[in-house]
DODO-550061 format. One record per residue: residue number from 0; residue in three letters; y, x, z of N, C-alpha, C, O in turn. Coordinates in pm, whole numbers. Last residue first. Example, Ala and Ser with C-alpha at 12.3 -4.5 7.8 and 13.67 -1.06 7.14 Angstrom:
BEGIN
(1 "SER" (-225 1285 708) (-106 1367 714) (3 1290 787) (114 1341 804))
(0 "ALA" (-569 1319 780) (-450 1230 780) (-330 1320 780) (-332 1424 846))
END
This chain:
BEGIN
(186 "ASN" (-10174 22810 1525) (-10166 22725 1404) (-10250 22603 1414) (-10254 22523 1320))
(185 "LYS" (-10230 22944 1757) (-10095 22890 1742) (-10085 22793 1624) (-9999 22704 1622))
(184 "LYS" (-10488 23033 1713) (-10464 22936 1821) (-10329 22869 1805) (-10313 22751 1835))
(183 "LEU" (-10453 23220 1505) (-10535 23101 1484) (-10505 22993 1588) (-10498 22875 1554))
(182 "SER" (-10297 23416 1639) (-10245 23344 1523) (-10320 23214 1498) (-10260 23110 1471))
(181 "ILE" (-10485 23512 1817) (-10364 23446 1868) (-10300 23362 1759) (-10255 23250 1784))
(180 "LEU" (-10666 23625 1634) (-10707 23513 1723) (-10585 23438 1776) (-10584 23315 1778))
(179 "GLN" (-10512 23828 1523) (-10561 23720 1437) (-10601 23598 1520) (-10573 23484 1483))
(178 "GLU" (-10477 23993 1747) (-10360 23928 1687) (-10402 23812 1596) (-10336 23708 1593))
(177 "ILE" (-10744 24078 1780) (-10674 24005 1888) (-10555 23929 1831) (-10534 23812 1865))
(176 "VAL" (-10783 24217 1542) (-10865 24099 1572) (-10796 24014 1678) (-10791 23892 1666))
(175 "GLY" (-10605 24431 1580) (-10582 24334 1473) (-10660 24205 1494) (-10609 24096 1467))
(174 "ARG" (-10738 24566 1783) (-10603 24514 1809) (-10568 24406 1705) (-10509 24304 1739))
(173 "LEU" (-10964 24643 1639) (-10977 24550 1750) (-10842 24488 1786) (-10835 24369 1817))
(172 "TYR" (-10838 24824 1454) (-10913 24707 1408) (-10924 24602 1518) (-10896 24485 1494))
(171 "ALA" (-10733 25030 1604) (-10640 24937 1538) (-10712 24810 1492) (-10653 24702 1490))
(170 "ASN" (-10815 25223 1798) (-10890 25101 1771) (-10798 24993 1713) (-10786 24883 1766))
(169 "THR" (-10642 25421 1851) (-10745 25451 1751) (-10827 25327 1718) (-10901 25326 1620))
(168 "ASN" (-10493 25332 2061) (-10434 25323 1927) (-10537 25348 1818) (-10520 25302 1705))
(167 "GLY" (-10720 25168 2298) (-10640 25276 2240) (-10590 25250 2099) (-10638 25161 2029))
(166 "ILE" (-10702 24951 2535) (-10760 24953 2401) (-10672 25048 2321) (-10561 25012 2281))
(165 "ARG" (-10753 25041 2870) (-10660 25034 2757) (-10740 25037 2628) (-10834 25115 2613))
(164 "SER" (-10880 24864 3137) (-10914 24955 3027) (-10815 24934 2913) (-10797 24822 2865))
(163 "VAL" (-10959 24793 3459) (-10845 24801 3369) (-10879 24905 3262) (-10904 25021 3295))
(162 "ALA" (-11220 24797 3554) (-11133 24683 3587) (-11010 24678 3496) (-10964 24569 3460))
(161 "ALA" (-11434 24921 3284) (-11358 24932 3410) (-11273 24809 3433) (-11255 24726 3343))
(160 "GLY" (-11550 24903 3031) (-11620 24845 3145) (-11544 24849 3276) (-11587 24785 3372))
(159 "TYR" (-11497 24995 2767) (-11410 24895 2829) (-11470 24831 2954) (-11444 24713 2980))
(158 "PRO" (-11641 25159 2598) (-11544 25222 2687) (-11461 25123 2770) (-11366 25164 2837))
(157 "TYR" (-11922 25070 2790) (-11830 25176 2752) (-11768 25141 2618) (-11840 25095 2530))
(156 "LYS" (-12060 24834 2823) (-12016 24907 2942) (-11910 25012 2907) (-11820 25038 2986))
(155 "ALA" (-12000 24537 2641) (-12034 24680 2638) (-11982 24746 2764) (-11870 24718 2808))
(154 "ASN" (-11892 24285 2658) (-12027 24304 2709) (-12073 24450 2708) (-12176 24482 2768))
(153 "ILE" (-11647 24322 2532) (-11650 24279 2672) (-11786 24310 2733) (-11794 24355 2847))
(152 "LYS" (-11729 24381 2273) (-11657 24484 2351) (-11659 24450 2500) (-11673 24539 2584))
(151 "GLU" (-11844 24136 2202) (-11923 24259 2197) (-11860 24368 2281) (-11929 24441 2353))
(150 "ALA" (-11622 23965 2221) (-11733 23951 2316) (-11820 24076 2319) (-11866 24118 2425))
(149 "ILE" (-11479 24044 1995) (-11422 24070 2128) (-11534 24064 2232) (-11540 24149 2321))
(148 "GLN" (-11656 23951 1802) (-11622 24094 1805) (-11560 24132 1940) (-11587 24241 1992))
(147 "GLU" (-11657 23680 1850) (-11781 23755 1871) (-11753 23905 1879) (-11819 23977 1953))
(146 "THR" (-11406 23608 1762) (-11432 23606 1907) (-11560 23683 1940) (-11571 23743 2047))
(145 "LEU" (-11446 23635 1484) (-11349 23719 1554) (-11377 23724 1704) (-11372 23830 1765))
(144 "ASP" (-11636 23439 1420) (-11667 23581 1397) (-11573 23673 1473) (-11615 23778 1522))
(143 "ASN" (-11620 23200 1694) (-11613 23238 1553) (-11642 23388 1540) (-11670 23455 1639))
(142 "GLU" (-11720 23144 1952) (-11641 23045 1881) (-11633 23073 1730) (-11640 22981 1649))
(141 "TRP" (-11851 23285 2146) (-11920 23263 2019) (-11849 23159 1933) (-11912 23094 1849))
(140 "TYR" (-11683 23296 2368) (-11735 23420 2309) (-11788 23398 2168) (-11773 23484 2082))
(139 "GLY" (-11398 23082 2346) (-11539 23102 2377) (-11588 23228 2308) (-11539 23262 2201))
(138 "PHE" (-11065 23151 2463) (-11163 23139 2355) (-11303 23147 2413) (-11325 23211 2515))
(137 "SER" (-10724 23075 2548) (-10863 23106 2583) (-10954 23076 2465) (-10927 22991 2381))
(136 "VAL" (-10392 23192 2599) (-10489 23123 2513) (-10630 23168 2551) (-10652 23285 2583))
(135 "ILE" (-10063 23214 2690) (-10199 23209 2745) (-10290 23126 2654) (-10268 23006 2635))
(134 "SER" (-9799 23208 2617) (-9887 23302 2545) (-10033 23291 2586) (-10119 23353 2524))
(133 "SER" (-9652 23051 2781) (-9676 22999 2645) (-9771 23089 2565) (-9818 23050 2458))
(132 "PRO" (-9625 23208 3011) (-9718 23094 3012) (-9747 23039 2873) (-9856 22986 2849))
(131 "ASP" (-9632 23550 3013) (-9562 23439 2949) (-9658 23320 2943) (-9762 23328 2878))
(130 "VAL" (-9715 23701 3332) (-9737 23675 3190) (-9656 23555 3142) (-9616 23470 3221))
(129 "ASP" (-9720 23965 3563) (-9659 23838 3524) (-9674 23821 3373) (-9651 23914 3296))
(128 "LEU" (-9992 24095 3731) (-9906 24114 3615) (-9850 23976 3581) (-9927 23880 3571))
(127 "HIS" (-10109 24218 4052) (-10062 24113 3960) (-9984 24169 3841) (-9919 24273 3850))
(126 "HIS" (-10332 24256 4308) (-10272 24329 4196) (-10238 24229 4086) (-10327 24163 4032))
(125 "GLY" (-10469 24114 4511) (-10326 24137 4522) (-10259 24209 4408) (-10136 24222 4409))
(124 "MET" (-10721 24023 4596) (-10670 23982 4464) (-10519 24005 4452) (-10449 23925 4391))
(123 "ASP" (-10696 23948 4949) (-10749 24024 4836) (-10679 23972 4710) (-10590 23888 4717))
(122 "ASN" (-10694 23757 5148) (-10652 23894 5177) (-10712 23987 5072) (-10770 24091 5104))
(121 "LEU" (-10739 23491 5094) (-10845 23586 5061) (-10820 23725 5119) (-10914 23803 5135))
(120 "GLU" (-10513 23350 5161) (-10641 23300 5213) (-10759 23392 5183) (-10867 23375 5240))
(119 "PRO" (-10307 23506 5021) (-10320 23498 5168) (-10457 23454 5218) (-10511 23516 5310))
(118 "ILE" (-10351 23742 4784) (-10360 23598 4801) (-10393 23576 4949) (-10496 23624 4996))
(117 "PRO" (-10123 24022 4809) (-10257 23963 4824) (-10250 23811 4837) (-10155 23757 4893))
(116 "ALA" (-9916 24150 4585) (-9909 24048 4691) (-10048 23986 4703) (-10087 23906 4619))
(115 "PHE" (-9742 24353 4364) (-9849 24346 4462) (-9821 24240 4568) (-9715 24241 4632))
(114 "SER" (-9703 24410 4009) (-9650 24374 4141) (-9769 24355 4234) (-9883 24342 4189))
(113 "TYR" (-9652 24550 3686) (-9727 24542 3810) (-9643 24498 3930) (-9529 24541 3950))
(112 "GLY" (-9425 24392 3452) (-9535 24480 3491) (-9584 24454 3632) (-9560 24348 3690))
(111 "LYS" (-9369 24094 3283) (-9323 24182 3390) (-9443 24262 3437) (-9551 24206 3459))
(110 "VAL" (-9495 23979 3073) (-9349 23973 3072) (-9288 24061 3182) (-9170 24098 3176))
(109 "VAL" (-9782 24009 2867) (-9714 24048 2991) (-9562 24037 2972) (-9508 24079 2870))
(108 "THR" (-9971 23755 2723) (-9872 23860 2701) (-9793 23883 2830) (-9744 23789 2892))
(107 "CYS" (-10329 23694 2706) (-10191 23659 2742) (-10101 23780 2724) (-10148 23893 2711))
(106 "ILE" (-10647 23554 2655) (-10549 23653 2611) (-10412 23603 2655) (-10382 23484 2644))
(105 "THR" (-10966 23514 2797) (-10829 23466 2786) (-10741 23582 2745) (-10757 23694 2792))
(104 "PHE" (-11302 23420 2720) (-11202 23519 2755) (-11065 23459 2729) (-11050 23365 2651))
(103 "HIS" (-11633 23310 2814) (-11499 23288 2760) (-11417 23415 2781) (-11459 23506 2853))
(102 "SER" (-11883 23222 2942) (-11873 23303 2822) (-11742 23272 2750) (-11742 23216 2640))
(101 "GLY" (-11792 23203 3292) (-11861 23165 3171) (-11838 23261 3057) (-11780 23368 3075))
(100 "GLU" (-11710 23062 3606) (-11745 23179 3527) (-11817 23135 3401) (-11896 23040 3404))
(99 "GLY" (-11459 22800 3649) (-11581 22876 3677) (-11603 22990 3579) (-11527 23010 3485))
(98 "PRO" (-11312 22551 3426) (-11326 22621 3554) (-11457 22699 3562) (-11554 22669 3492))
(97 "THR" (-11159 22580 3115) (-11285 22548 3181) (-11296 22623 3313) (-11289 22745 3315))
(96 "ASP" (-10912 22666 3020) (-10956 22531 2985) (-11078 22485 3064) (-11100 22365 3080))
(95 "VAL" (-10877 22924 3074) (-10783 22833 3140) (-10823 22688 3116) (-10774 22597 3183))
(94 "SER" (-11155 23125 3142) (-11092 23030 3052) (-10993 22947 3131) (-11023 22903 3242))
(93 "LEU" (-11309 23440 3169) (-11216 23343 3226) (-11159 23255 3115) (-11121 23304 3009))
(92 "ARG" (-11448 23659 3075) (-11521 23559 3156) (-11431 23454 3218) (-11473 23385 3312))
(91 "PRO" (-11176 23898 3052) (-11312 23850 3024) (-11359 23744 3123) (-11316 23740 3238))
(90 "ILE" (-10861 23893 2945) (-10933 23872 3071) (-11071 23815 3039) (-11082 23698 3003))
(89 "ILE" (-10640 24102 2792) (-10759 24021 2765) (-10838 24014 2896) (-10877 24117 2950))
(88 "VAL" (-10297 24131 2735) (-10406 24148 2831) (-10517 24051 2794) (-10492 23933 2769))
(87 "ARG" (-10044 24305 2559) (-10139 24194 2563) (-10252 24230 2659) (-10297 24345 2664))
(86 "ASP" (-9703 24392 2637) (-9844 24426 2620) (-9929 24300 2625) (-9892 24201 2688))
(85 "GLY" (-9458 24294 2707) (-9491 24293 2564) (-9636 24331 2538) (-9687 24306 2429))
(84 "PRO" (-9409 24510 2984) (-9375 24385 2914) (-9400 24399 2764) (-9367 24500 2703))
(83 "LYS" (-9699 24727 3048) (-9555 24699 3033) (-9532 24563 2969) (-9622 24506 2907))
(82 "VAL" (-9912 24921 3241) (-9900 24797 3164) (-9753 24753 3166) (-9691 24744 3272))
(81 "ASN" (-9929 25131 3414) (-9894 25162 3275) (-9876 25037 3188) (-9831 25048 3074))
(80 "LEU" (-10023 25033 3648) (-9885 25082 3649) (-9837 25116 3509) (-9716 25129 3487))
(79 "PHE" (-10290 24990 3602) (-10200 24874 3601) (-10054 24918 3593) (-9970 24847 3537))
(78 "LYS" (-10409 25227 3655) (-10374 25203 3515) (-10285 25079 3502) (-10212 25065 3404))
(77 "LYS" (-10493 25218 3914) (-10356 25268 3890) (-10313 25255 3744) (-10195 25269 3713))
(76 "LEU" (-10761 25141 3914) (-10658 25038 3925) (-10517 25089 3894) (-10431 25011 3851))
(75 "VAL" (-10901 25388 3895) (-10916 25284 3793) (-10797 25189 3795) (-10737 25161 3691))
(74 "LYS" (-10811 25523 4123) (-10803 25589 3992) (-10813 25486 3879) (-10742 25496 3780))
(73 "PHE" (-10879 25343 4327) (-10738 25371 4299) (-10722 25430 4159) (-10632 25392 4085))
(72 "ARG" (-11158 25363 4322) (-11093 25235 4289) (-10947 25258 4251) (-10898 25200 4154))
(71 "ARG" (-11189 25632 4403) (-11238 25587 4273) (-11169 25458 4230) (-11126 25445 4115))
(70 "GLN" (-11078 25622 4658) (-11018 25710 4557) (-11062 25668 4417) (-10982 25670 4323))
(69 "ALA" (-11255 25446 4785) (-11115 25408 4768) (-11048 25493 4661) (-10970 25441 4581))
(68 "GLY" (-11491 25600 4784) (-11486 25471 4715) (-11343 25428 4687) (-11313 25380 4578))
(67 "ILE" (-11405 25811 4949) (-11446 25838 4811) (-11441 25709 4729) (-11391 25709 4616))
(66 "ARG" (-11357 25668 5187) (-11249 25743 5124) (-11282 25769 4976) (-11197 25751 4889))
(65 "TRP" (-11613 25565 5245) (-11500 25474 5219) (-11390 25546 5143) (-11334 25493 5047))
(64 "SER" (-11750 25804 5289) (-11792 25715 5180) (-11680 25619 5144) (-11653 25595 5026))
(63 "ASP" (-11613 25897 5515) (-11611 25974 5391) (-11651 25890 5271) (-11593 25902 5163))
(62 "TYR" (-11674 25695 5708) (-11536 25718 5664) (-11532 25792 5530) (-11456 25754 5441))
(61 "ASN" (-11979 25523 5609) (-11898 25605 5697) (-11761 25630 5634) (-11736 25592 5520))
(60 "GLU" (-12095 25183 5574) (-12056 25312 5518) (-11974 25391 5620) (-11907 25333 5706))
(59 "ASN" (-12130 24940 5690) (-12241 25036 5702) (-12206 25174 5647) (-12279 25270 5670))
(58 "PRO" (-11917 24776 5626) (-11918 24838 5759) (-12032 24937 5779) (-12030 25012 5877))
(57 "ASP" (-11743 24747 5352) (-11884 24776 5383) (-11892 24849 5518) (-11876 24971 5522))
(56 "TRP" (-11472 24675 5373) (-11563 24600 5286) (-11709 24626 5319) (-11791 24533 5314))
(55 "GLY" (-11236 24722 5540) (-11373 24733 5588) (-11475 24657 5506) (-11555 24583 5561))
(54 "LYS" (-10960 24726 5542) (-11025 24605 5492) (-11173 24603 5533) (-11229 24496 5557))
(53 "ALA" (-10910 24987 5616) (-10877 24878 5711) (-10945 24748 5670) (-10982 24668 5756))
(52 "ILE" (-10979 25118 5381) (-11061 25140 5501) (-11036 25029 5602) (-11130 24981 5667))
(51 "TYR" (-10772 25022 5217) (-10912 25002 5179) (-11001 25014 5302) (-11088 24930 5325))
(50 "GLY" (-10546 25121 5346) (-10564 24976 5331) (-10709 24942 5300) (-10762 24844 5352))
(49 "LYS" (-10593 25398 5317) (-10580 25338 5451) (-10604 25187 5445) (-10674 25132 5530))
(48 "VAL" (-10588 25417 5035) (-10710 25454 5110) (-10706 25390 5249) (-10806 25334 5294))
(47 "PHE" (-10319 25345 4984) (-10429 25264 4930) (-10557 25290 5009) (-10628 25196 5046))
(46 "ALA" (-10186 25557 5103) (-10167 25421 5156) (-10281 25330 5110) (-10332 25249 5187))
(45 "ASN" (-10277 25766 4935) (-10304 25767 5080) (-10289 25630 5143) (-10370 25590 5226))
(44 "LEU" (-10186 25690 4670) (-10327 25701 4705) (-10352 25692 4855) (-10440 25617 4898))
(43 "GLY" (-9899 25461 4658) (-9974 25585 4641) (-10115 25581 4697) (-10156 25485 4762))
(42 "LYS" (-9748 25236 4642) (-9732 25317 4764) (-9817 25443 4762) (-9809 25525 4854))
(41 "LEU" (-9826 25103 4418) (-9696 25170 4414) (-9673 25259 4537) (-9587 25348 4534))
(40 "LEU" (-10057 24971 4489) (-10068 25093 4409) (-9938 25172 4407) (-9939 25294 4395))
(39 "ASP" (-10125 24840 4799) (-10027 24839 4692) (-10033 24973 4618) (-10015 25078 4679))
(38 "MET" (-10283 24778 5018) (-10344 24844 4902) (-10254 24840 4777) (-10303 24838 4665))
(37 "GLY" (-10207 24628 5239) (-10192 24773 5245) (-10243 24848 5123) (-10245 24971 5124))
(36 "GLU" (-10441 24367 5199) (-10322 24416 5269) (-10321 24568 5274) (-10421 24630 5308))
(35 "GLY" (-10634 24410 4893) (-10605 24353 5024) (-10478 24413 5083) (-10417 24501 5023))
(34 "GLY" (-10747 24448 4630) (-10605 24437 4655) (-10575 24365 4783) (-10500 24267 4784))
(33 "TRP" (-10975 24432 4493) (-10949 24558 4559) (-10800 24564 4587) (-10735 24667 4571))
(32 "GLY" (-10886 24213 4213) (-10936 24247 4345) (-10913 24392 4382) (-10841 24465 4314))
(31 "ASN" (-10604 24076 4037) (-10724 24158 4047) (-10757 24193 4190) (-10669 24201 4276))
(30 "CYS" (-10449 23831 3837) (-10471 23889 3970) (-10605 23959 3974) (-10705 23909 3922))
(29 "THR" (-10169 23738 3634) (-10308 23780 3646) (-10326 23827 3789) (-10228 23861 3856))
(28 "GLN" (-9953 23457 3656) (-9983 23595 3693) (-10134 23618 3682) (-10215 23532 3715))
(27 "HIS" (-9852 23197 3664) (-9837 23279 3544) (-9850 23428 3575) (-9773 23512 3529))
(26 "LYS" (-9901 23015 3857) (-9801 23118 3888) (-9774 23211 3770) (-9684 23295 3776))
(25 "GLU" (-10087 22833 3740) (-9975 22786 3823) (-9864 22889 3841) (-9746 22854 3840))
(24 "ILE" (-10267 22986 3577) (-10209 22860 3530) (-10083 22823 3607) (-9982 22786 3547))
(23 "LEU" (-10329 23207 3740) (-10279 23227 3604) (-10207 23101 3554) (-10100 23110 3494))
(22 "TRP" (-10424 23084 3969) (-10308 23173 3978) (-10245 23191 3841) (-10122 23191 3827))
(21 "ARG" (-10651 22951 3869) (-10540 22874 3926) (-10412 22958 3929) (-10304 22908 3896))
(20 "ARG" (-10804 23180 3793) (-10766 23078 3695) (-10645 22998 3743) (-10548 22980 3670))
(19 "VAL" (-10839 23304 4041) (-10774 23376 3931) (-10722 23277 3827) (-10609 23290 3779))
(18 "TYR" (-10980 23103 4179) (-10849 23150 4227) (-10772 23217 4114) (-10653 23189 4094))
(17 "ASN" (-11207 23095 4015) (-11123 22975 4027) (-10986 23008 4085) (-10886 22947 4045))
(16 "LEU" (-11312 23349 4057) (-11257 23316 3926) (-11172 23189 3930) (-11075 23178 3855))
(15 "TYR" (-11404 23328 4324) (-11291 23414 4292) (-11230 23376 4158) (-11107 23372 4145))
(14 "ALA" (-11608 23128 4285) (-11507 23117 4390) (-11384 23200 4355) (-11272 23150 4356))
(13 "ASP" (-11779 23214 4069) (-11692 23096 4057) (-11581 23091 4161) (-11468 23053 4127))
(12 "GLY" (-11781 23554 3974) (-11830 23449 4062) (-11729 23336 4063) (-11609 23359 4057))
(11 "TYR" (-11578 23851 3976) (-11672 23758 3917) (-11726 23663 4022) (-11717 23688 4142))
(10 "ALA" (-11242 23974 3936) (-11359 23942 4019) (-11449 23841 3948) (-11402 23758 3871))
(9 "THR" (-11160 24105 3608) (-11126 24060 3741) (-11255 24026 3816) (-11364 24048 3764))
(8 "ARG" (-11052 24327 3364) (-11168 24263 3428) (-11130 24227 3570) (-11074 24308 3644))
(7 "ASN" (-10864 24345 3118) (-10834 24330 3260) (-10950 24253 3323) (-10946 24131 3334))
(6 "PHE" (-10796 24548 2847) (-10895 24460 2909) (-10866 24462 3057) (-10845 24568 3116))
(5 "TRP" (-10489 24567 2665) (-10568 24603 2782) (-10677 24501 2809) (-10655 24380 2795))
(4 "TYR" (-10256 24708 2439) (-10360 24609 2463) (-10450 24659 2576) (-10484 24778 2582))
(3 "ASP" (-9905 24730 2350) (-10032 24787 2391) (-10128 24675 2427) (-10086 24561 2444))
(2 "LYS" (-9712 24581 2209) (-9694 24723 2231) (-9827 24791 2262) (-9859 24896 2206))
(1 "ALA" (-9820 24345 1953) (-9789 24384 2090) (-9771 24536 2099) (-9809 24610 2008))
(0 "MET" (-9669 24273 1637) (-9781 24313 1720) (-9731 24356 1858) (-9616 24396 1876))
END
């Protein structure tokens, strides 16, 4: 079994998901948004806030609103720093087999923890985890009883609704479902 398990929600919409899909297939990395220039989590909260404000996602907001928004995003995204080699990551709404957004999810195994490099043409999607290309498997939400159980968790707002959510040790059943799915794909 893996060391730990994480839901890794990424950007939605076909344009961004196609970048995420391509990045996963070609570079063997996951990628997440709120990751423009200057928003490297390893540089800490203050650097992240400066990068967030410089990105100017919402020009109608004032400085205080931006700072609060940046602090919230940082709090969620900094969980990436806890993802380690050997951990499994589940990426909702993404399939390596089918382009675009849909009722799929992908499971992969991390080989190198967090790194930061925004996708140049987007100046975003800069939070990365390196994964083992042979571990990447995708499933439809309604493929079988096991995938339906994962889909239920993906569609629930709590406790797995954040961009990065750890599937805790208390949820051994869900961890077992993930391992069973990987086993089925390999056989």
